[in-house]
C-alpha positions in Angstrom: 136.3 108.6 133.9 133.8 105.8 134.9 130.8 104.8 132.9 128.4 106.4 135.3 130.4 109.7 135.3 130.3 109.8 131.5 126.6 109.1 131.4 126.1 111.9 133.8 128.2 114.2 131.7 126.2 113.5 128.6 123.0 114.0 130.7 124.1 117.4 131.8 125.1 118.2 128.3 122.3 116.8 126.1 119.5 115.3 128.2 117.0 118.2 127.8 117.2 118.2 124.1 117.4 114.4 123.7 114.6 113.8 126.1 112.4 116.3 124.3 113.1 114.4 121.0 112.2 111.3 122.7 113.6 107.8 122.8 112.5 106.8 119.2 113.9 110.1 117.7 117.1 109.8 119.7 117.5 106.3 118.5 117.5 107.6 114.9 120.4 109.9 115.6 122.2 106.9 117.3 121.7 104.9 114.1 123.1 107.7 112.0 126.2 107.7 114.4 126.6 103.9 113.9 126.6 104.5 110.1 129.3 107.0 110.5 131.3 104.5 112.7 130.8 101.9 110.0 132.2 104.2 107.3 135.1 105.0 109.8 135.8 101.3 110.1 136.2 101.1 106.4 138.6 103.8 106.2 140.5 102.5 109.2 141.9 105.9 110.4 142.6 105.8 114.1 141.6 109.4 114.9 138.3 109.2 112.9 137.7 105.8 114.7 138.2 107.2 118.1 135.7 110.0 117.4 133.0 107.8 116.0 133.4 105.4 118.8 133.0 108.2 121.4 130.0 109.5 119.5 128.3 106.1 119.4 128.9 105.7 123.1 127.4 109.0 123.9 124.3 108.5 121.9 124.0 105.1 123.6 124.4 106.7 127.1 121.9 109.3 126.1 119.3 106.8 125.1 119.9 104.7 128.3 119.3 108.1 130.5 116.1 108.7 128.6 115.0 105.1 129.4 116.0 105.4 133.1 119.0 102.8 132.7 122.2 103.3 134.6 124.6 102.0 132.0 127.3 101.2 134.6 125.0 99.1 136.7 123.4 97.4 133.5 127.0 96.5 132.2 128.1 95.3 135.7 125.0 92.9 136.1 125.3 91.6 132.8 129.1 91.1 132.2 130.9 91.2 135.6 131.3 87.4 135.6 132.5 87.3 131.9 130.3 85.7 129.2 126.7 86.1 130.3 126.0 82.6 128.9 128.9 80.5 130.1 130.4 82.9 132.7 133.9 82.2 131.3 136.7 84.7 130.5 137.4 84.4 127.6 134.1 83.1 126.4 134.0 79.3 126.1 130.7 79.0 124.3 130.7 76.7 121.3 
């Protein structure tokens, strides 16, 4: 699945509810998911980590949709040439 396809899936599933909550309210839910990811990182259990990384990405995608941002395009524009600062892969910034 491509990033754009995933963002569309999340829009189809959650956009109505998330957009009604607004960007600020949805951001609060996103922050809660980041906290759950933090706890999962401490426990270091792969299955739990996979689920929490997926949740964080889903909430991030939902916020991007509410803001009118195409995540795939945003990522491509910023990172297609490597590090946005030095353009190297891997990053060669000091």
